[in-house]
N, C-alpha and C positions, 0 to 999 in steps of 0.2 A: 504494496499501500502507499502510497505518499498524496501529498496535501495539494492541493491544487493554487495555485500561486495569483489566483484573482480572490477567491473567496476563503481559502485555507483549510477547506472541506477536506477529507480522507477520501481517497479515489484509486482506481485501481492503478498498478503500475502500466498496465497497455493502454489503460485511457488516452484516448486522441481529442477527446472531449470531455468536460466537466459537468457531470450530470445533476448538481446543484446550480452553477451560476448561467450555463450555457454557453462559456465561453471554451475557444479553441485552443488548447495548452502548445502549440507550435508558433503562436504569434506573439507579436511585442506588443504590436496593437489591432486596432477594429480592423483595418484594411486588410483585404486578400486579394488574391488573384483573382475570384471572382469576382466579389462584390466588395463594396466600401461603403461605411454608416460614419457616425460619429468618430472621432477621435478619443482614445483612452491611454492615457499615462501606462507603462511597465508598471504593474501589481497595485493598479487602483481599481477599487471596488465600483462594480458599479452601481448609479444610484437608482436602480430600481430594484424593487422589494422583490426578493428571493421566495419565491413558493414553495411551502417545505409537501411534502404529501403527507406527511404526519399531522393529524388535527388533533389539538389535545384541548379540551373543555374545562381542565382543572389549574386554577390558579390560586396561589395562595393567599394574595391578597382580597379577593372575594368572597372566598372562603371564611376570613376572618370579620370580613362585615357582615356575609348572611349570619355569623353564628352571635354577631351584636344583636343583628336585629331580630333571631328566634329567642335570645335571651328577654330581651325588651317586650316582644308581644307575649311570649309564655307568661311574665310577671305580672304585665297589663291584666292579660285575660284572669290570672288568678286570683287578682287583686278586688275585679271588678266582678268576678262571680263569688267572691269569698272560698275559694277551696286553693288546697296546695299545689303548685307547679307540679307536673308530671315528671317522673326521675328519668323517663327518655323520650329528649327533643330530638334525637337523631334525624328521625323522618322529616320532622318539617325543617330543620337545619337543610337536609339535602333537595327538598322543595324549594324554600328561597332561593338558595346558591342557583338554581338550574335558573328558575325565574330568572336572576340579576345577571344571569351568564347569555341567557336568550334576549334581555330586553335590545342588546349590541345589534341582535338580526332581526328581531321582528317586533320593538317598539313597545307599543301597545297591547299586541297580543301576546307577548309574554304574560301578561297578568292571568289568563284563561285558565290553563292548565289546571292551578293549586284549587280553584272553585269548582272545577268541572269534577276535578280528583274528590272535594269534599261533598259533591251532588250526590257523585254515585256510593262513595261510603255511607250517608247519611240512607241512600235508599236501600244498602244491604242491611244497618240496623234494622231499619222497621220490619223488613221482609225476616230475620231472625229472631224481632221482637214479638211478627205476629204469628211465628210457630213456637212461640213458649220459649227461646232461648236466652237465659242467662243472660247480662253482660260478662259477667268474669267464668268466661265459659271459653273451651275450645275453638269451638265454628267461630266464635268475636276473634278469637285472636287469629285465627286464621285469614279472616275478612281482612283485618289490619294489616297485617305482612304480608299479604297476595295484592289486597288495592295496593299498598306501599310502592312495592317491588314493581311488579305491574308498571302502574301510573309512571314511576320514576324511568324504568326502561322504554318504555313508548317517549316519553320527552325528553330523556336522552337519544334515544336515535333520529328521532325526528331534528333536534338539534343538531346532531353532528350531520345527516344528510344534508340539510338547510346550509351550511357552512360547507362542506363537499361540494355541495352546487355552486356557490356562489363563488369559490375558487377555481371550480374547472372553468366555470365561464370565463375567469380572468387569463386562464391560464390558452383558453382556444384563442382568445383576442391576439395574447403573445404570440403563439402560436402563426397566427393569420397576417400578424407582421414581418415575421421572418421568411413567410414563403409571399407576402407579397414583395420582400426587397429580393426574393431568389427569382422570384417571375422575371421582376423590370431589369436584374443584371442580363438573365439570358437573353430579354429583348436588345439591352442594350448595344450597340456595338464595339468592338475590341479600343477604338478611340477615344471614344468619350472612358471606358474603365481605363485605359492609360493615365488619362489627366489627372486623374484622384487613386492612382495607385501607388505603390513607395520605390523608391529603384527597382528595377529589374533584377539584380543577383540579389537584392532581399525577400524578392516574392519567391524567385528561384531556390533561395534557400529554405525559405518556409515551406513552397511545397514539398520539397525533398522530403524535409522531416516530417511533413504531413505524412504523406506516401509510406518512412520507413515505420511510423505509428501504425497505421491502419494495417499492412503487412504483417507488423509483429502480434495485433490483436486478434486478425484471425487463421491466424501459426496457434494462438494461444487459447482458440475458443472462444475469444470475449467479443464476439458480435453478437453472438443471441442476448446478450444484455443489455445491448443498446435502445431504448424506444426506439417508436414505429419512425415519428415524424425526425427523430436526429439521426434516424439512418437513410432514409430520405437525402438530407441536408449534406451527407458524409457522401452519397451515392453521386450527386449533383456536383458537389468539390472536384471528385476526383474523376468525374466525367467532363468536367472544366479544363481539368487540370493538361485529361490528357488529348482534348480540344486544341489547346493552346501550345502542346509540347510539339516539334518539330519532328521530333523522333519517337519510334515507334518505340513502345515498352511493354513486353510481351509479361512481364511479372505486374506491371496496371492493368493490364488486359486481363488479367486473370481475378483481381482481385476485385473490377469492376463486374465480371460476371458468379466470382461469388456472393457481393452485394445484392448485384440482379436477383439469385436464387432463394437471397433470404429474404428480400421484399416482398418478392412473389410467393415464396411459402409461407408469409405469415399473410398473405390476402390483403398485402398492401397498397395492390396497382392491381392494372387491367393492361394485357400487351399492344391493346389499340388502343391506350391510351400512356399519356409521358408519366413520369416518373412523380413530377411536381402537384400532378392530379391527385394522386394518390390517398392524400391526405384527408380531401375535401369529398373524394370517394365513398370514404370509409364515416365519413361525420352525421349521415344518413344514419347509415346504421347503430353506429355508436346512441343514436338519441332514441332508437328505437329500443335498445337494452334498454338503458335508462328508463325508457316506457315502461317495459317488461319489469325492471327492478321494484320500484316504484308502484306496478298493479300489487306484484309478490305480497311488497311490504302491506299493502291496504288488505290484500285479503288476508295475510297472516293474523291483521289486528282482528277486523269482521269476524274473522273464526274464533280467535280467542275471545272475545266477545260474545262470540253465540256460546261457545262451551262453557264459557261462565256463569250463563246465562238460566244454560239447560241443568249444571250441578247446582245452581241455586233453587230452580224449579225444582230438582229430581228431591235436595234437600226437604223441601217443603212438604213434599209430596210426602217420603217419610216422615217426619216428624206428626204431618197429619192421621196418618194411620196410625202410629202408635198414639196420639190422642183420642184416636178411637178405640184403639185396644185397650186403656186405661178408663174409659169410660165403661166398657164394658165389666171390667172387673169392678167399677165403682158400685154400679148396679148390681152387679151379685153378691156385693157385699154389703149392700145396703137390704137387700130382701134376707142375707141370713141373719143381721142383726132383729129385723122383724119377726124371725123366729126363733131369735131369742140365743141363737146359734152364734156366741160372740166371740170364739175363739177362730171359728172359718172366715166371721165378718174380716176377722184382723187381718189373716195370709191374704184375703182378697184385696182387701186396702193397699196390705202390701206390693203387691202384684202393681197396682195403680198407681203407687207412688214411684215405682223403680222404674217404669215407663214417663208419668209425667212427674217430674223431682217442684212442681210448683202449683199441683194440684190443692189445693187448700181446704176444699170440701173433703175429700181422702183425707187428708189429716184430722180434721175435726170429728168425720165420723168414728175412722179409728183410737181417739182421744175419749170420745162415749163408748166405744165397747170397752177398751182398755178399763172404765171405770166400772161398768159391771161387771167385769171380771176381777177386778179390787186392783188392777195395777196402776196405782196412783201417780206414782211416780213415771211411768210413760203415758197417761195422757196428759200430765204436765207439760212432759216433753211437747208433743203433738199440739198442745194449745196455743204452747209459747210457739211453735211454729207457723201456727194461722195466723198469729198476731201479730210474728216476724214478714209474713208477706203480707197480712190486709190489717195496718193497727187501727182501722177502723170499723172493724168486724166487732160487734157487738157481743153477738154471742158464741166470740173465741174469749173474752173477758170472763161471761157469764160461766162457760166450761168451767177453765181456769179457777174461776172460784167455789163453784162444786169441787173440785178436786181438792183446793186449801181445805175449803170445811169440810172435806172426808177423813183429812190427817189432823184435824184438829187445828189447824193455824187461821184464826178464825179473824184474825187483824188484817193481814193479805187477802182471806177471801173479802171484807168488807170493804176492801179499796178496790177489788177486782169487778165488786155487784156496783161500787160508785160509778165507776168505770164503763160499767156498761150501760147502767141509767142515764148517765151523762150523753150517749150516743142515741140510746134509744128509751125515753121516758112511757112508753104507751106500753110495754111489757110487765104484765104484771108478775110473770114468774120471777122478776129482776127482784122486786119490791119483796115477794113472799120470800126468797132466797137469803134478801139481806137482813130480813126480821127475824130467822130462825138464827141466823149466825149471833144477831143480839141477843137473842133467849140465850144461846150457848156461853155466850160471854157473862150472862147475869142481867143485863140491860132490858128489862122488862117495858121500860118504855117507849124505847125506840123502836121495839121489836114489836109492841102492839100497835106502834105508827105505822109502820110497813105491813104490819099485816092486814091491819083494815083497809090501806091503800091498795093494797092488791086484791081485795074484797071486792073492792069498788071497781076495778078492771077483770071481776069472775072469777078471782083464782083465790077461791075461800078457806081452802083445805089447809092452808097456817093458822088461819085465823081460827077456825072449828077447833086444832087443835090447844091452839092457848090457851080457845077459853075451858075446853075440858082439861086442861092441868090448873086452870085458874093462875094463868099469867095477865089474862084481861079479862074485863067484864063482858 
């Protein structure tokens, strides 16, 4: 390997033209025997920007800026909502970073991908919620990770293709200018070329050095690594040297034949057309290839969206089937309770809860069945689960109050009865059982008051018991 004297990039030892800056390596100026453009001093780097084949979307300054914005937004939202900031801000950081990067290419359109991702994520959450999936669950985690990775990947691919397309257009314009110069030179008479050419001795030395390097590249099989448009330029220059030479050079003729065969092998020209037109002949094919590539990407995105939709629908159907099966077990448990077969009822409710973990009615009825079996601690756990799922369920507080009453914890029982009455003051059973708890504490005045209140609501068994035992008049 050696370094290019113009741009200092590493190139092959046999290279005759730098693949980075496009400069010929055997000349001191821009002037050659075939064409002459603006003058460049030895070792002077062209002011024209060099387009690299590698496209980088990762830069540390925008990354730091995106991190600062992410921390600020997360803290602001957490402060407004009154919640703790999330521990994992990686996804938000990457979304903001790509938005900053894409602003250079898309302007205001760069603001669209992140809201679109949030919209899709919200739809996914709503579907999972309608299927009865809890927030802290594996399906929700899969939705979060999948939507973030998929959205960021699509965002990155589109931005990368946008920049590649923009650089390709710039490179095409550059190649057009080179071809234009070559055409103009081929059409100019030799007298006009000599007006701007260097002294004949310098030109001859450069041509000889060019041919030597070209022969060396062919012998070492380096010709296959030369890009197509540069290969055509090399062929044209060698052809020009041969036409300007007064002597027949068999080796140069062989070199031209090798170059011609390589050009034809790559499909860069048609025998019926000149070499300089081959680049333009292949331009429509390049455009078609690009359109095909775009069509494939579009198809992949649409296909991916369809697959995700199918997965969501299938998951919802599966959840619906599970819910229907859970309802069947619930009804079986209800029938067993009606027949006072409470152990079988508990077993049926267990199956229903396995299929639907947030089945509050199954928890409640299982708590009642446990009460009848004397399993008051298990019934307490079931009622507490119902309260956790629905804090406004008055029946759950009433059931837990009964469980506390059965184990002799009358203070907690009265607290739960109070909550049940607060939520539903029209149920006489709540007053009746609270009155019973007061009687158990020896507080007959409150007990009689609740018993009379319950009897007004047509629940009089507590008042009759109190009168028979002399607690009330």
